[in-house]
C-alpha positions, -999 to +999 in steps of 0.1 A: +001+004+000+015+034-006+028+054+023+026+091+000-004+108-014-001+098-050-029+126-059-042+155-045-078+160-039-094+196-037-124+199-017-154+223-021-172+237+010-201+218-004-179+189+002-167+196+037-209+202+045-215+166+035-184+152+058-198+173+088-234+159+082-217+124+082-198+131+110-228+143+132-249+111+125-218+094+146-213+121+168-249+127+182-255+086+188-225+085+204-243+109+232-235+144+246-196+155+249-187+180+277-163+201+252-142+204+224-107+206+217-096+216+180-063+212+171-045+243+152-046+251+124-064+222+109-090+217+135-106+252+140-129+247+112-140+216+115-145+218+150-161+252+145-186+239+126-192+209+151-195+225+181-221+251+166-241+218+156-242+199+186-244+229+207-211+222+225-199+255+244-170+242+262-144+249+236-108+244+239-076+243+218-045+229+212-013+234+193+015+207+186+047+210+171+067+180+164+110+187+161+117+181+128+146+157+117+133+129+126+113+120+094+133+084+093+120+076+134+086+098+133+076+081+170+106+088+187+104+130+180+085+137+210+054+164+211+060+200+223+026+215+234+024+250+218-007+257+235-028+233+260-059+233+279-051+234+319-060+202+336-089+217+353-106+229+320-103+190+309-106+166+342-137+146+341-153+159+310-159+142+277-141+155+251-141+155+217-104+161+201-112+176+162-084+177+134-093+179+095-070+149+085-053+118+106-019+114+083+004+097+103-020+103+139+010+116+160-009+147+169-038+135+175-029+107+198-002+130+213-035+150+224-050+119+233-031+110+256-024+143+270-059+146+275-063+112+291-034+123+316-050+154+325-078+133+338-100+137+310-119+112+286-108+118+248-127+111+217-108+117+186-126+131+151-112+139+118-126+146+082-104+124+065-084+092+077-057+081+057-048+044+068-021+042+044-001+067+061-011+061+100+022+050+121-004+034+144-019+000+129-038-004+159-051+027+166-072+049+144-098+080+155-130+070+169-149+090+141-140+101+110-163+108+078-140+093+049-114+072+041-086+086+019-052+080+004-048+115-015-036+147+002-064+163+008-066+204+000-095+216+021-112+250+009-095+269+040-062+266+027-065+275-015-050+306-008-020+291+002-018+272-029-020+238-036+018+234-049+028+246-013+002+224+002+021+191-012+054+206-012+063+198+026+071+162+037+041+137+039+042+145+077+030+181+074-007+166+076-003+148+108 
């Protein structure tokens, strides 16, 4: 199975609305969440759409960075949390962790682990899951709208140019 994306898929806002609708069905069935953590930057727009639709008012953000230069040992890279909610904001809460895509899976799993360590109950949620790039063969997002092998370009990324989005290493969308 291919590890690097073979093609780019450019999404429209209508595509995103459809993906959000798919997630909403899953999330409503899963029951209420006490809050939502949007992973910056990719999770801000889908997270905002989901918290509005689900009437989640406890909305937080997390920013994670992985040190460059360890592409040959991606699981050895320790995450740096540039921004993360204090434990008293997550303790005892059932939290939905939202990002745009699960590529390698490092970012979502790092945030999920940190939520667990802070006493929260995390569930991960993405628009797209790429099982061909994930580094975690026994772990996947709890909720996802679509499976892909493509490099996804979301409508809020268009101004950056599609060439720049795919120019980075495959680990850029984590």
